[in-house]
VEXLOPA-397085 format. One line per field, with one value per residue (C-alpha): residue in one letter; chain; x, y, z. Coordinates in Angstrom, 3 decimals, padded with zeros to 6 digits. Example, Ala and Ser with C-alpha at 12.3 -4.5 7.8 and 13.67 -1.06 7.14 Angstrom:
BEGIN
res = [A|S]
chain = [A|A]
c1 = [012.300|013.670]
c2 = [-004.500|-001.060]
c3 = [007.800|007.140]
END
This chain:
BEGIN
res = [X|X|X|X|X|X|X|X|X|X|X|X|X|X|X|X|X|X|X|X|X|X|X|X|X|X|X|X|X|X|X|X|X|X|X|X|X|X|X|X|X|X|X|X|X|X|X|X|X|X|X|X|X|X|X|X|X|X|X|X|X|X|X|X|X|X|X|X|X|X|X|X|X|X|X|X|X|X|X|X|X|X|X|X|X|X|X|X|X|X|X|X|X|X|X|X|X|X|X|X|X|X|X|X|X|X|X|X|X|X|X|X|X|X|X|X|X|X|X|X|X|X|X|X|X|X|X|X|X|X|X|X|X|X|X|X|X|X|X|X|X|X|X|X|X|X|X|X|X|X|X|X|X|X|X|X|X|X|X|X|X|X|X|X|X|X|X|X|X|X|X|X|X|X|X|X|X|X|X|X|X|X|X|X|X|X|X|X|X|X|X|X|X|X|X|X|X|X|X|X|X|X|X|X|X|X|X|X|X|X|X|X|X|X|X|X|X|X|X|X|X|X|X|X|X|X|X|X|X|X|X|X|X|X|X|X|X|X|X|X|X|X|X|X|X|X|X|X|X|X|X|X|X|X|X|X|X|X|X|X|X|X|X|X|X|X|X|X|X|X|X|X|X|X|X|X|X|X|X|X|X|X|X|X|X|X|X|X|X|X|X|X|X|X|X|X|X|X|X|X|X|X|X|X|X|X|X|X|X|X|X|X|X|X|X|X|X|X|X|X|X|X|X|X|X|X|X|X|X|X|X|X|X|X|X|X|X|X|X|X|X|X|X|X|X|X|X|X|X|X|X|X|X|X|X|X|X|X|X|X|X|X|X|X|X|X|X|X|X|X|X|X|X|X|X|X|X|X|X|X|X|X|X|X|X|X|X|X|X|X|X|X|X|X|X|X|X|X|X|X|X|X|X|X|X|X|X|X|X|X|X|X|X|X|X|X|X|X|X|X|X|X|X|X|X|X|X|X|X|X|X|X|X|X|X|X|X|X|X|X|X|X|X|X|X|X|X|X|X|X|X|X|X|X|X|X|X|X|X|X|X|X|X|X|X|X|X|X|X|X|X|X|X|X|X|X|X|X|X|X|X|X|X|X|X|X|X|X|X|X|X|X|X|X|X|X|X|X|X|X|X|X|X|X|X|X|X|X|X|X|X|X|X|X|X|X|X|X|X|X|X|X|X|X|X|X|X|X|X|X|X|X|X|X|X|X|X|X|X|X|X|X|X|X|X|X|X|X|X|X|X|X|X|X|X|X|X|X|X|X|X|X|X|X|X|X|X|X|X|X|X|X|X|X|X|X|X|X|X|X|X|X|X|X|X|X|X|X|X|X|X|X|X|X|X|X|X|X|X|X|X|X|X|X|X|X|X|X|X|X|X|X|X|X|X|X|X|X|X|X|X|X|X|X|X|X|X|X|X|X|X|X|X|X|X|X|X|X|X|X|X|X|X|X|X|X|X|X|X|X|X|X|X|X|X|X|X|X|X|X|X|X|X|X|X|X|X|X|X|X|X|X|X|X|X|X|X|X|X|X|X|X|X|X|X|X|X|X|X|X|X]
chain = [A|A|A|A|A|A|A|A|A|A|A|A|A|A|A|A|A|A|A|A|A|A|A|A|A|A|A|A|A|A|A|A|A|A|A|A|A|A|A|A|A|A|A|A|A|A|A|A|A|A|A|A|A|A|A|A|A|A|A|A|A|A|A|A|A|A|A|A|A|A|A|A|A|A|A|A|A|A|A|A|A|A|A|A|A|A|A|A|A|A|A|A|A|A|A|A|A|A|A|A|A|A|A|A|A|A|A|A|A|A|A|A|A|A|A|A|A|A|A|A|A|A|A|A|A|A|A|A|A|A|A|A|A|A|A|A|A|A|A|A|A|A|A|A|A|A|A|A|A|A|A|A|A|A|A|A|A|A|A|A|A|A|A|A|A|A|A|A|A|A|A|A|A|A|A|A|A|A|A|A|A|A|A|A|A|A|A|A|A|A|A|A|A|A|A|A|A|A|A|A|A|A|A|A|A|A|A|A|A|A|A|A|A|A|A|A|A|A|A|A|A|A|A|A|A|A|A|A|A|A|A|A|A|A|A|A|A|A|A|A|A|A|A|A|A|A|A|A|A|A|A|A|A|A|A|A|A|A|A|A|A|A|A|A|A|A|A|A|A|A|A|A|A|A|A|A|A|A|A|A|A|A|A|A|A|A|A|A|A|A|A|A|A|A|A|A|A|A|A|A|A|A|A|A|A|A|A|A|A|A|A|A|A|A|A|A|A|A|A|A|A|A|A|A|A|A|A|A|A|A|A|A|A|A|A|A|A|A|A|A|A|A|A|A|A|A|A|A|A|A|A|A|A|A|A|A|A|A|A|A|A|A|A|A|A|A|A|A|A|A|A|A|A|A|A|A|A|A|A|A|A|A|A|A|A|A|A|A|A|A|A|A|A|A|A|A|A|A|A|A|A|A|A|A|A|A|A|A|A|A|A|A|A|A|A|A|A|A|A|A|A|A|A|A|A|A|A|A|A|A|A|A|A|A|A|A|A|A|A|A|A|A|A|A|A|A|A|A|A|A|A|A|A|A|A|A|A|A|A|A|A|A|A|A|A|A|A|A|A|A|A|A|A|A|A|A|A|A|A|A|A|A|A|A|A|A|A|A|A|A|A|A|A|A|A|A|A|A|A|A|A|A|A|A|A|A|A|A|A|A|A|A|A|A|A|A|A|A|A|A|A|A|A|A|A|A|A|A|A|A|A|A|A|A|A|A|A|A|A|A|A|A|A|A|A|A|A|A|A|A|A|A|A|A|A|A|A|A|A|A|A|A|A|A|A|A|A|A|A|A|A|A|A|A|A|A|A|A|A|A|A|A|A|A|A|A|A|A|A|A|A|A|A|A|A|A|A|A|A|A|A|A|A|A|A|A|A|A|A|A|A|A|A|A|A|A|A|A|A|A|A|A|A|A|A|A|A|A|A|A|A|A|A|A|A|A|A|A|A|A|A|A|A|A|A|A|A|A|A|A|A|A|A|A|A|A|A|A|A|A|A|A|A|A|A|A|A|A|A|A|A|A|A|A|A|A|A|A|A|A|A|A|A|A|A|A|A|A|A|A|A]
c1 = [-031.845|-033.103|-030.789|-030.846|-029.224|-031.445|-033.398|-036.660|-036.183|-037.939|-038.644|-041.015|-041.739|-045.328|-045.092|-048.093|-045.986|-043.035|-044.444|-043.206|-039.692|-039.979|-041.423|-038.476|-036.121|-037.734|-037.586|-033.915|-033.243|-035.053|-032.776|-029.743|-031.089|-031.753|-028.210|-026.619|-028.820|-027.712|-024.071|-024.270|-025.669|-022.847|-020.093|-021.611|-020.625|-016.988|-015.200|-015.473|-012.778|-012.896|-012.413|-014.176|-011.335|-009.893|-012.615|-010.640|-007.749|-010.168|-011.943|-008.648|-007.716|-011.083|-010.784|-007.350|-007.531|-011.221|-012.735|-009.703|-008.510|-004.845|-003.997|-005.697|-003.629|-000.391|-000.861|-000.947|-002.724|-005.558|-005.602|-006.342|-009.101|-010.606|-010.358|-012.190|-014.988|-015.143|-014.887|-017.328|-019.813|-019.533|-020.113|-023.119|-024.535|-024.288|-026.021|-028.822|-029.309|-029.398|-032.004|-034.127|-033.885|-035.333|-038.008|-039.189|-038.473|-038.831|-035.379|-034.209|-030.748|-030.511|-029.930|-027.207|-023.508|-023.972|-026.152|-023.716|-020.439|-021.437|-024.752|-023.854|-020.099|-018.708|-021.325|-020.756|-017.022|-017.517|-019.833|-017.216|-014.514|-016.869|-017.670|-014.021|-013.054|-015.763|-014.472|-010.893|-011.963|-013.940|-011.027|-008.614|-010.875|-011.236|-007.617|-005.613|-005.867|-003.929|-006.895|-009.358|-012.244|-015.633|-018.640|-020.422|-017.464|-017.831|-021.638|-021.692|-019.129|-021.182|-024.298|-022.527|-021.360|-024.881|-026.239|-023.593|-024.159|-027.951|-027.636|-025.894|-028.612|-031.285|-029.357|-028.903|-032.625|-033.491|-031.046|-032.427|-036.035|-035.825|-033.370|-031.362|-029.655|-027.013|-026.087|-022.454|-021.961|-022.920|-020.251|-020.767|-024.549|-024.377|-022.463|-025.192|-027.810|-026.350|-027.440|-031.088|-031.291|-033.281|-036.098|-039.380|-040.766|-042.980|-040.160|-037.866|-040.489|-041.180|-037.504|-036.683|-039.350|-038.393|-034.685|-035.311|-037.407|-034.952|-032.114|-033.963|-034.874|-031.257|-030.056|-032.415|-031.599|-027.964|-028.716|-030.480|-027.677|-024.912|-024.594|-024.565|-021.765|-018.096|-019.176|-020.222|-016.605|-017.488|-019.455|-017.379|-014.051|-014.771|-016.127|-013.047|-010.681|-012.584|-012.349|-008.652|-006.314|-004.696|-002.089|001.514|002.150|002.565|000.985|-000.575|-003.570|-002.609|-003.237|-003.046|-001.636|-001.943|-005.707|-007.265|-010.406|-008.500|-009.744|-008.376|-005.875|-005.839|-008.380|-009.673|-012.990|-014.379|-016.029|-012.696|-011.718|-012.964|-015.836|-013.177|-011.445|-014.772|-015.331|-011.906|-013.098|-016.191|-014.219|-011.609|-012.040|-009.904|-007.701|-004.626|-002.305|-001.444|-000.397|001.729|003.881|003.758|007.259|005.850|003.405|006.064|008.505|006.096|004.810|001.303|000.383|-001.817|-002.973|-005.945|-006.992|-006.595|-008.965|-011.399|-011.399|-012.382|-015.206|-016.392|-016.326|-018.401|-021.016|-021.081|-020.815|-022.060|-025.850|-025.735|-023.693|-025.722|-028.942|-027.493|-026.171|-029.487|-031.113|-028.753|-026.283|-022.583|-019.416|-018.251|-014.634|-014.666|-015.772|-019.289|-022.312|-024.633|-027.924|-028.246|-029.383|-026.119|-027.601|-025.983|-027.631|-029.727|-027.960|-029.111|-026.605|-025.745|-025.296|-023.285|-020.846|-020.303|-020.013|-017.321|-015.167|-011.995|-010.289|-006.930|-007.280|-010.885|-011.102|-007.414|-004.729|-002.114|000.708|-000.667|-000.267|003.292|004.514|003.820|006.788|004.490|006.400|003.332|003.711|000.150|-001.491|000.765|-000.432|-004.091|-006.489|-008.785|-006.032|-007.000|-004.943|-003.690|-000.722|-002.730|-005.138|-002.230|-000.710|-004.078|-004.408|-000.826|-001.432|-004.276|-002.361|000.756|-000.590|-003.703|-003.050|000.767|000.561|003.457|006.320|008.643|011.682|009.869|009.915|013.642|013.390|010.708|012.657|015.858|014.100|012.511|015.592|018.452|016.819|018.011|016.833|020.194|020.043|023.533|024.233|022.696|025.866|027.834|025.767|028.487|031.267|030.759|032.172|035.428|038.301|035.963|035.773|031.996|030.513|027.404|024.662|025.724|029.128|027.839|024.234|024.376|024.820|022.489|021.670|021.193|022.736|020.680|022.701|019.970|020.449|021.970|024.395|025.465|025.483|025.629|029.248|028.443|026.335|028.937|031.064|028.218|028.039|031.770|031.473|028.604|030.442|033.388|031.125|029.364|032.711|033.917|030.835|031.146|027.822|027.325|026.117|026.165|024.704|022.775|025.280|024.191|021.034|019.655|017.187|015.695|013.129|010.528|009.557|009.945|008.044|005.124|004.884|005.042|002.143|003.795|002.400|003.519|007.226|007.004|005.512|008.256|010.996|009.402|008.333|011.808|013.498|011.135|011.713|015.479|015.466|013.098|015.310|018.211|016.035|016.546|015.010|016.709|017.642|019.779|018.911|020.597|017.779|014.474|012.639|013.999|012.986|009.430|009.192|010.772|008.958|005.560|005.007|006.578|004.356|001.434|003.248|004.146|007.590|007.784|011.168|012.581|013.909|016.163|017.451|021.152|020.482|018.611|021.215|024.165|022.482|021.891|025.477|026.722|024.447|025.643|029.263|030.072|031.023|032.998|034.071|036.218|037.022|035.356|036.356|036.875|033.824|031.393|032.564|030.831|027.256|025.597|022.201|020.281|017.894|014.969|014.170|010.411|010.346|012.456|010.785|007.117|006.739|008.892|008.775|012.598|013.863|016.187|018.514|020.241|020.747|022.284|024.772|025.658|026.212|028.353|030.447|031.161|028.699|026.478|022.974|021.440|017.735|016.132|013.204|011.273|012.493|011.178|007.486|007.556|010.656|010.837|011.181|014.344|012.180|013.191|010.361|007.468|009.747|010.610|014.297|014.023|011.850|012.856|012.104|011.387|008.571|009.494|012.448|014.082|013.053|016.597|017.819|015.134|016.127|019.829|019.029|017.179|020.281|022.559|020.312|021.672|025.273|026.284|029.672|028.002|024.608|023.726|021.388|020.252|018.999|020.886|018.222|018.462|022.249|022.118|019.472|021.006|024.499|023.167|021.440|024.666|026.386|023.599|023.958|027.750|028.276|031.117|029.209|029.601|026.559|027.346|025.566|025.622|027.604|030.354|030.444|030.760|033.601|035.500|035.156|036.905|039.385]
c2 = [032.472|033.042|035.517|033.495|030.091|027.414|024.243|022.731|020.382|017.019|017.798|015.333|013.513|013.330|015.091|013.170|009.987|011.296|009.611|006.371|007.789|008.701|005.296|003.615|005.893|005.075|001.352|001.633|003.704|001.147|-001.576|000.522|001.263|-002.430|-003.243|-000.725|-001.689|-005.285|-004.237|-002.119|-005.076|-007.320|-004.831|-004.036|-007.482|-006.330|-005.095|-001.356|001.101|004.891|006.434|009.756|011.959|014.925|015.306|018.031|015.675|012.964|015.375|016.410|012.798|011.970|014.969|014.013|010.218|009.550|012.529|013.717|010.134|011.022|007.553|005.927|008.065|006.667|003.890|005.901|003.567|002.240|005.518|007.610|005.217|005.350|009.137|009.413|007.220|008.868|012.499|011.933|010.361|013.231|015.896|014.037|013.551|017.293|017.963|015.573|017.344|020.731|019.455|018.025|021.286|023.208|020.667|019.790|022.982|025.543|026.996|028.532|027.045|025.698|029.121|031.384|030.704|028.072|026.120|026.508|025.850|023.411|021.763|021.374|021.464|020.211|017.497|016.328|016.067|014.374|011.860|011.189|010.656|008.370|006.219|006.065|004.962|002.293|000.900|000.896|-000.807|-003.487|-004.215|-004.351|-006.715|-009.029|-008.956|-008.843|-012.345|-011.344|-009.308|-010.895|-010.384|-011.845|-011.907|-009.226|-006.875|-006.911|-006.804|-003.629|-001.964|-002.849|-001.527|001.747|002.030|001.417|004.083|006.534|005.870|005.911|009.308|010.619|009.034|010.847|014.089|013.596|012.953|016.069|018.192|017.117|017.138|020.725|021.960|023.158|026.468|025.812|022.371|023.385|023.461|019.773|018.360|014.670|014.927|016.778|013.879|011.512|013.936|013.522|009.881|010.880|013.703|011.495|010.736|012.618|014.405|011.508|008.979|011.243|011.730|008.015|007.072|009.752|008.582|004.927|005.569|008.113|005.690|002.885|005.114|005.940|002.303|001.264|004.088|003.153|-000.518|000.391|002.318|-000.756|-003.067|-000.630|-001.678|-005.359|-004.930|-003.996|-000.376|-000.211|000.738|004.221|004.576|002.380|003.905|007.426|005.857|003.663|006.571|008.747|006.021|005.339|005.225|008.558|006.870|006.910|004.227|000.735|001.496|-001.625|-001.597|-001.558|-004.739|-004.467|-007.859|-006.963|-006.481|-009.125|-009.071|-009.775|-013.119|-013.128|-011.377|-010.915|-012.270|-015.834|-015.425|-012.838|-010.698|-010.277|-007.977|-004.400|-003.019|-001.030|-004.283|-005.518|-002.222|-002.739|-006.075|-004.452|-001.551|-003.762|-003.411|-006.421|-004.139|-006.227|-003.320|-004.903|-008.103|-006.203|-004.747|-007.570|-009.098|-012.390|-012.773|-011.824|-014.444|-017.365|-017.370|-018.343|-014.794|-012.647|-009.490|-009.264|-012.855|-012.436|-009.464|-011.151|-014.231|-012.007|-010.626|-014.130|-015.058|-011.953|-013.048|-016.547|-015.884|-012.314|-012.866|-015.732|-013.840|-010.651|-012.538|-014.079|-010.736|-009.070|-011.674|-010.670|-013.526|-012.934|-015.019|-016.266|-016.868|-020.204|-018.545|-020.014|-017.840|-017.814|-016.062|-013.527|-016.395|-018.229|-020.942|-021.665|-019.841|-022.339|-022.325|-024.826|-027.566|-025.849|-022.472|-023.991|-025.448|-021.950|-020.385|-022.939|-021.684|-019.786|-017.037|-018.777|-022.200|-021.942|-018.474|-017.659|-020.302|-020.500|-020.017|-016.627|-014.976|-016.225|-015.183|-011.506|-009.236|-006.386|-004.188|-001.991|-001.971|-003.257|-000.433|002.168|000.998|000.459|003.127|002.577|002.346|-001.171|-002.148|-005.591|-006.063|-005.018|-007.900|-010.304|-009.259|-009.617|-013.167|-013.975|-012.566|-014.983|-017.904|-017.206|-015.659|-017.819|-021.037|-021.280|-022.078|-020.712|-021.870|-024.193|-021.949|-019.112|-021.127|-020.667|-016.975|-016.380|-018.378|-016.480|-013.135|-014.059|-015.606|-013.514|-010.390|-011.020|-013.316|-015.098|-016.352|-015.121|-014.259|-010.925|-010.060|-010.119|-007.380|-004.765|-006.816|-005.023|-001.850|-003.356|-001.068|001.725|003.451|003.812|005.226|003.800|005.942|004.674|006.271|009.356|010.071|013.585|012.383|014.145|010.987|007.365|005.367|002.221|-000.266|-002.871|-006.622|-006.701|-003.914|-005.680|-009.371|-009.754|-009.797|-007.874|-005.219|-004.692|-003.033|-000.585|000.139|000.858|003.111|005.045|005.519|006.908|009.363|010.498|011.216|013.057|015.289|015.923|014.286|013.592|010.001|006.938|003.426|001.233|-001.552|-004.835|-003.166|-002.875|-005.566|-006.298|-003.621|-006.379|-005.448|-008.975|-010.527|-008.153|-008.412|-012.195|-011.994|-012.587|-009.679|-011.190|-011.350|-007.909|-006.494|-007.999|-006.539|-003.159|-002.498|-003.340|-001.110|001.754|001.468|001.447|004.479|006.436|005.712|007.334|010.220|009.415|011.997|011.401|008.130|007.344|004.088|002.285|-000.230|001.040|-001.746|-000.407|003.061|001.885|000.181|002.972|005.809|004.252|001.294|002.370|005.432|003.003|001.731|005.190|005.446|008.631|009.513|011.576|008.934|009.660|007.079|007.278|008.147|011.297|012.256|011.713|013.690|016.549|016.467|016.624|019.584|021.374|020.878|018.735|015.871|016.973|014.750|015.918|012.574|009.229|005.716|003.055|001.112|004.012|005.815|005.289|004.037|003.233|001.521|002.908|000.388|001.843|-000.074|-000.574|000.405|003.501|004.550|003.628|003.602|006.566|008.533|008.812|008.623|011.563|011.235|007.992|009.451|012.602|010.494|008.415|011.597|013.049|009.863|010.526|008.012|008.585|007.541|004.942|004.371|000.942|000.503|-000.024|002.653|004.951|004.242|001.387|-000.261|-004.058|-005.618|-007.557|-010.222|-009.773|-007.615|-008.794|-011.210|-013.084|-012.428|-015.392|-017.672|-019.954|-018.761|-022.070|-021.263|-019.769|-017.415|-015.731|-012.078|-010.967|-012.796|-011.085|-007.668|-008.382|-009.303|-005.995|-004.232|-005.993|-004.833|-001.340|-002.506|-000.732|-000.505|-000.890|-001.202|001.110|000.167|001.847|-001.258|-004.226|-006.670|-005.346|-005.463|-009.166|-010.173|-008.320|-009.566|-013.124|-012.404|-011.256|-014.403|-016.568|-014.806|-015.207|-011.449|-009.543|-006.227|-004.846|-004.201|-001.444|000.578|004.313|004.860|002.611|004.563|007.844|006.530|005.098|008.400|010.265|012.682]
c3 = [-029.807|-026.251|-024.530|-021.276|-021.618|-020.096|-020.837|-019.731|-016.804|-017.301|-020.947|-022.652|-019.372|-018.090|-014.751|-013.456|-013.596|-011.652|-008.540|-010.094|-010.047|-006.370|-005.540|-007.228|-005.341|-001.984|-002.699|-003.621|-000.523|001.645|000.274|001.222|004.701|005.287|004.215|006.572|009.505|009.006|008.640|011.784|013.677|012.520|013.301|016.701|017.968|017.937|021.032|021.761|020.737|020.778|017.357|017.995|019.230|017.299|014.693|012.884|012.162|011.133|008.802|007.192|006.652|005.131|002.812|001.501|001.564|000.902|-000.906|-002.884|-003.390|-002.869|-001.581|-004.568|-006.939|-005.528|-008.076|-011.329|-013.769|-011.637|-009.716|-012.812|-013.862|-010.413|-010.334|-013.670|-012.401|-008.994|-010.138|-012.969|-010.598|-008.124|-010.815|-012.225|-008.735|-008.078|-011.399|-010.425|-007.104|-008.864|-011.328|-008.511|-006.577|-009.545|-010.426|-006.916|-005.002|-007.736|-007.145|-010.455|-010.946|-014.487|-016.052|-017.380|-017.246|-014.560|-016.956|-019.856|-018.112|-015.388|-016.163|-019.828|-020.485|-017.156|-016.776|-020.352|-019.846|-016.480|-018.117|-020.794|-018.163|-016.270|-019.315|-020.390|-016.885|-016.961|-020.241|-018.921|-015.691|-017.537|-019.876|-016.932|-015.023|-017.997|-019.185|-015.928|-014.489|-011.362|-010.108|-007.705|-010.122|-009.283|-011.667|-009.670|-010.130|-013.908|-013.798|-011.745|-014.035|-017.106|-015.389|-014.646|-018.252|-019.587|-017.233|-018.418|-022.121|-021.779|-020.123|-023.238|-025.420|-023.404|-023.762|-027.515|-028.021|-026.011|-028.003|-031.377|-030.126|-028.868|-031.473|-028.478|-029.363|-026.667|-027.942|-028.535|-024.776|-024.631|-026.963|-026.170|-026.084|-029.381|-030.953|-029.828|-031.178|-034.663|-034.605|-034.261|-036.797|-039.208|-036.746|-036.783|-033.729|-032.627|-032.917|-030.963|-028.249|-027.853|-027.938|-025.406|-022.953|-023.291|-022.807|-020.033|-017.988|-018.728|-017.577|-014.359|-013.704|-014.159|-011.923|-009.094|-009.542|-009.158|-005.958|-004.570|-005.708|-004.780|-001.169|-002.087|-004.615|-004.432|-004.912|-001.281|-000.548|-001.835|001.395|003.695|002.693|004.060|007.244|007.638|006.995|009.468|012.130|011.549|014.504|015.309|017.488|016.234|013.606|015.009|018.384|019.912|022.269|025.927|027.913|031.690|032.619|036.320|036.045|038.295|036.149|032.943|031.632|028.088|025.864|022.120|019.672|019.901|018.112|015.734|018.396|020.206|017.346|017.637|015.608|013.705|012.762|011.412|009.581|008.000|006.677|005.176|003.687|001.999|-001.782|-002.733|-004.813|-004.033|-003.252|000.091|-001.665|-004.153|-001.363|001.207|001.521|002.807|-000.072|-002.616|-001.348|-001.481|002.096|003.165|004.140|001.943|003.769|001.423|002.014|005.773|005.822|003.431|005.657|008.566|006.417|005.522|009.196|009.941|007.411|008.883|012.589|012.925|012.686|015.186|017.765|017.303|017.954|021.110|022.389|021.649|023.880|026.680|026.343|026.959|026.912|030.281|031.323|029.529|026.300|026.456|025.688|028.684|029.413|032.243|034.519|033.889|031.709|028.317|025.445|023.436|020.067|017.487|016.659|013.372|015.060|017.905|015.381|014.005|017.467|018.315|015.444|016.301|014.344|014.028|012.527|011.353|009.769|009.315|008.673|011.431|008.916|007.914|011.278|011.757|008.298|009.024|009.802|010.947|008.487|007.844|004.051|003.632|005.588|003.943|000.521|001.432|000.087|003.076|005.735|006.805|009.867|008.815|011.162|014.216|013.623|013.224|016.555|018.288|016.973|017.955|021.430|022.082|020.626|022.703|025.896|026.284|024.369|024.488|020.777|018.745|016.508|018.408|017.982|019.756|022.984|023.522|022.614|025.245|027.812|027.056|027.338|030.639|032.224|030.834|029.409|025.855|023.025|022.710|026.291|027.057|030.672|031.631|033.520|030.230|028.540|029.110|027.502|024.177|025.753|027.019|026.120|024.996|028.399|028.200|031.428|033.040|034.532|037.930|037.238|035.410|036.506|035.022|031.417|028.975|027.024|027.898|025.042|024.464|022.351|022.649|022.645|019.148|019.952|023.134|022.176|018.380|017.177|013.984|015.685|018.409|015.736|015.144|018.877|018.964|015.913|017.424|020.722|018.752|016.916|020.091|021.679|018.586|018.665|022.403|023.283|026.974|027.301|029.504|029.401|031.798|031.322|032.859|034.193|030.657|029.544|026.147|025.251|024.711|021.156|019.767|022.680|022.265|018.470|018.765|021.206|024.579|026.570|029.861|028.970|027.352|030.544|032.724|030.543|029.917|033.498|034.819|032.224|032.975|036.718|036.194|033.907|036.111|039.109|037.243|036.060|032.373|030.018|026.653|024.977|021.902|020.169|017.270|016.695|015.239|017.091|020.365|019.213|018.614|021.992|024.044|022.262|021.456|023.783|027.070|027.607|028.031|031.135|032.416|030.839|028.792|027.337|024.473|022.094|019.118|016.675|015.918|012.262|013.297|015.884|013.528|010.745|013.185|014.439|010.838|010.066|013.212|012.198|015.223|012.938|009.885|007.000|004.095|002.529|002.148|003.152|000.537|001.710|001.555|-001.546|-004.842|-005.115|-001.799|-001.841|001.153|002.674|004.645|007.804|008.149|011.814|011.185|007.946|007.830|011.618|012.660|009.392|009.250|005.666|005.023|008.022|006.914|003.444|004.923|006.883|003.805|001.809|004.607|004.459|000.792|-000.597|-003.604|-002.571|-004.879|-004.373|-004.425|-006.782|-003.556|-001.180|001.527|002.204|-000.315|001.151|001.084|004.549|005.398|007.058|010.715|012.087|014.224|016.061|012.879|013.585|015.953|013.791|010.952|007.397|005.660|003.221|-000.126|-000.538|002.439|002.512|003.272|000.153|-001.930|-000.601|-001.180|-004.782|-005.162|-003.860|-006.327|-009.170|-008.412|-008.801|-005.571|-003.918|-000.514|001.115|004.016|006.850|010.066|011.858|013.347|012.138|008.583|008.861|009.748|007.225|004.283|005.161|005.215|001.916|000.316|001.550|000.149|-003.212|-003.062|-003.291|-001.669|-001.562|001.956|004.146|006.647|009.266|008.575|011.805|010.481|007.228|009.050|011.209|008.231|006.401|009.207|007.690]
END
């Protein structure tokens, strides 16, 4: 046995014919280049957006989410299959590069321990994992009817499996043909070699050449077909993750409604979306994870996040080439939305092309019902392996519909009018906002301008009878802990969250700018909120208008006060003792990243935390976000009822919330299910547990 482990690279292959291999490779590469040039053209019609900042953070995200596949592994079954395929492919690709480096560049690499333990053993095991993953994926695609499986999906998986198996056949023929002394380090190839032990040298040589060239032809065919198949996500996914938004979760793009040159808002047609939105559509792998977690989809609504994104992709295929050609010729949309040449004359589209150019996003590409079913809960993006920004696209479409077309659900009209006229969605007199505090001796900032915190009860805390009890409880706790606070009283207006997420940028601007001016006049630095939607608006939206404040949700503040010993509980109230199902508000959890604080408060109240099957990042929305608190829920099951049913599955003594919207929706759900299980805010629990 040769003392130096190695093998002959390109054994039994006529080196004078290797030019054929390189020709095939160049042809396959040309097909890929053509695909990406065409894709770049299509995506370039989108509106500009800067996704180049902070390359270090982007690189870290691409490493964890794209290269290490950590997001994919959040779903164990499919994640493990995907990891086997992905990791196996990476190892075999590295081995191919190493082989090419030795054969083409003369760099001696396929020798020694590296040859034995990587090029032989590791590559063999990687190939086995790859083939096993292919078989599992094919079976899953064929058996699981819930998957959005298209013929091309199965074809490409079968092609990959054939390439993997043929690689082992080539290896087995080489092992038996060379009587490889190191065959033990190629366990899978060695098994295949056993099948050819009865062949003579000539038969082995011919079989090896035929299978080798067939293997190469299939591999290069796959490279050419790769970009035109679902597998293109292997390339689009890292790009999409790299270009993800680094803004805090739920941040919406700023629209300057005072800009005299502003001619449109939101997204009317495809090219109103950004190039990143269009990249999202290309990167979507139709895995269905967004559907699995979408509360609207799971309660029988029209919305499917996957279908919405795929509809955008279909619109890109249909409209993109036509618009790109017009833009390349110098045409641009005028204020009326008509494409005109630099001389002002309409661009000469053909009748067929003009019909496509006249298409709108909402109505033609995306059904109207889809955009109004969304609660903007963010579950879809949290579950998406490629971080597709579904809700952002929905809000952009709503913004055009509402702000430019005045097209929205009829019940939204009164909400907008109430917000504009009275500063709250109920339409109650603005001068009655402070009534909730009667008898509580709550100071206003006008009376106590030196208060450390501005307490922001929000519209629910001021006007909703149920949430007023939470406001009173929180005031009691703040006093108990010695927190210096005051309120704006009747000077407070709705934060504008619902208006903005429903697409009414104008009403949002009126409310937000007035609130900011009021708070800045009082020199407000710190704010306590009890509504996560207010938290999102004050902390994430207001800085775009120049209002920067330190905002803390009451769950975080109460948890801190308990830890600091400023609120002490030795017993537990009857309502909060026993099992307490803790519901995670979407805007507090997924958007603000606050999960532990509410649980700490429940535990301090004497409750035993019971976790929903869908909790924390996977929490199921109550149905009130994105302005849907003020819209009718007529299609399918009410989301609040579905969440209440999930709570009852835990057989709890109480349900804890940290959001007035969740409090209302889950309470209504319990009533609908004829259950007497109490739904309480964590502040109420902490007050009732007072020793």
